N, C-alpha and C positions, 0 to 999 in steps of 0.2 A: 488628559493631553488634548490640546486643541488641534483640530484639523483645518484651521483657517489656511487658505491657499498658500502653499509654500512654493508653488511653481508659478513663475511669472509668464506672461504672454511672450511667446517667442519673438525674437527680433526678426527683421526682414530676412536676414541670412542666419539661420539657426546654427550655433557653433558645432553641434554634434552631427550635422548633416554634411556629407562630403560634396563639395561643389561639382557640378557636372562639367566635364571638360568640353571645350568647344569642338564641334564636329569638323573633322578635317575634310576638305573638299574631295580628296581622292577616295575617302571611305564612303561606302554606300550606306546611307542612313536607313535604319530599320523602321519602316512605316507599317501601320496595321495591314496594309494591302499585301506586304511581303509575307505575312503569317498565314498558315493554313486556315481556311475558313472555319474548320471545326475546332481549332485550338487558339482562340484569341483570348488574351488576358482580360479578366473582368474584375480583378481585385486581388486582395492578398489576406492572409491570416497571420497574426502575430501571437504565438503562444508564450505566455509569461508564467514562469514558475515562481510563485511567491505566496507564502501563507500569511495569515493575519498577524501572527506573532512577529515575523520578520518585517512586515510592513509597518507595524507599530514601532518596532525598534528604529526604523528609519524616519519615524515621525509622520507617517502617512497612513492611509487606509486603502483597501482595494477600490471602493467606489471613487475616492478622490483621485487615484491614479487613472482610472477609466475616464473620469471627467476631464482630467488634464490632457490625456491623449486625444480625446474627442475635440477639445478646443484647439489643440495644436493642428489636428488634421483639418479643422474648419478654416483655419487661417491659411494653410498651405494649399488645400484643395476644397474650396467651398462647395463644390457640386457633389462631393462624395457622400454616399450613404454609409452609415455605420450600424453595427450591432455588436453588443458586448455580452459575453456569457462567462460566468464564473464556474469553475469545476469544484464539485463537492466530493469528499471522500470520508469514510469512517475514521474516527479518531484512532490513532495507533496503527493505521494501515501501512505506514512505512513507505519507502521508495522516494525517489527524487520528486520534488514538486512539479518540475517540468514534465516528467514522464506521466504523472497523474493527470495533468492538464491535457496532454496530447491524447491519452487514452479516453478520457471523459468526452472529449470533443471528436472522438472517432477519427483521429488522424490515421491514415491508412498504414503507415509504417508501424505505429504503436499498436494498432489492432492486430497486425500480422505477428508481431513479436509476442503479444499476450496470448494469441491463439497457439503459437508454437510452444510456449511455456506450459500451457494447459495440457497440450497433447503429451509433452514430456512427463508431466506429473502423472497423467493417467497411466502411462507405461510403467513408471516407477512403482505404482501401487499394485502392479501385478505380482510383485515379489517382495518378500520381507514384511516388515511391520510398518504401517503408516498410522501415526497418532495424529488425528485431525482435530486440533483444539477448537477450531471455529465451528465445526459440525458436530462436535461431541461424539466422535466415533473412532473405532480402531479397526483397521483392515489388516488381516493376516493372509499373506499371499493372495491378495485381491478379494478376499471374502470378508464380509462384515462379521466381527466377533460379537457375541452376545454378552456384552458387559452390562452389569447393573449400573445404576447411576452412581452409587457409592464406589464401585470398583473403578469406574472411569475417573471419578474425582481423586481417588487415591493415586492412580497412575499419573494423572495430569499434574498433581502436586509435586510428585517426584520429577517428572519431565521438566517442569518449569524451573526446577532447582538442580539441573543436570550437574553431576559430578560432586554434589555436596551430600554428605551423610545426614539424613533426617532422623532425629530421635523419635521413638514411639510416642512419647508424651507430646511432642510437637504435632504429630499427625492427629492425635486425639483432639487437641485443642483447636486445630485448624479445620478439621472435617466433621466434627460433631458439635457444632456451636448452637444448632437449633434446639429450642426447648422441647420440641417434639421428638428429637433423637434420643435414643437410649445410649448414654455415654458408656462406651466399652472400656474395659480394662486394657492396659497396654498389651497384655498377651492376646487379647482378642484381635488386635491389629495383625498378629501373626497369622490368624485364621483368614483374615481378608486378603493378606498378601499371598497365602497359599492358593486361594481360589483364583486370584488374579494371575498368578504364574501358570496355573493349570490351563487357563484360557489362552495364555500366550503360547502354549505348546512348546515347540522346539526353540522358541525365542525367549524362554522364561528367564534366562540369565541376564536379560537387560535390567532386571530388578535384582540388585545385589543385597545380600545380607551382610551387615557389618556387625560382627559378634559383639554383644554387650552394649551396642549403641542403637542401631536401627537399620535403615535401608537407604539405598542409593540407586539412582538411575544411571546406567552407563550406556551411552549411545554406541551402537555398532554400525558397521558399514551398510548393513541391510535394514537400518531403521531410519525412517523419514518422519520429520515433524512438520505438520502443516499448521501454521499459526493463523492463516486466513488474512487476506488483504482487502477483501471487499471490492465491489465494483464502483469506481467513482462515477458520479453523475453530474451533468451540467445543469446550471440554473442561470436564468437571464437576469441581468441588471435591469 
């Protein structure tokens, strides 16, 4: 797809800009001198939430949009300095594009909300079971549980398929694929599940047995799943 300029140079009066109404003589004009010396405007920031896929669907790219905005500003205010930054975030991090941008660029409101959310998460981890997918750990009433790698993989597989009964044969095929692994029989899965439940303690019933079929993860009110969102970072154009 070609990125040849799709945006034309703005006309003298750009259609998307609202004309400034004439100043009424009786109204006191706001001049820089009327503003407090410590709080005079020096510029503005425009946060744009748009990922590469959405930009491509519109027939543009992020660098092309940045360049078009810079050229528009150069025509309207030739003396303005500009600086553009793109916000980067891990794939699958979720959330609104605009929120990711605001957080990456340290917009105060977004930072405050992220901090409050983190504090809430920390409080939630003090009680119940927290399965932290991103950090590969399980917290039980705020304490880290000593899960082996295979035990965590087993729990994670069930958690990511919440509410669906997983057959023992599927667990074997999914979790024992490496040539170095000794492939267990289906009944060996029962042993792994018993050990997993023992470490879950009083929350063992989140892993349910479906007789004659396999196992299922049932989320309770005291179970929290952390999928991880990653911390977005800015990068300059």
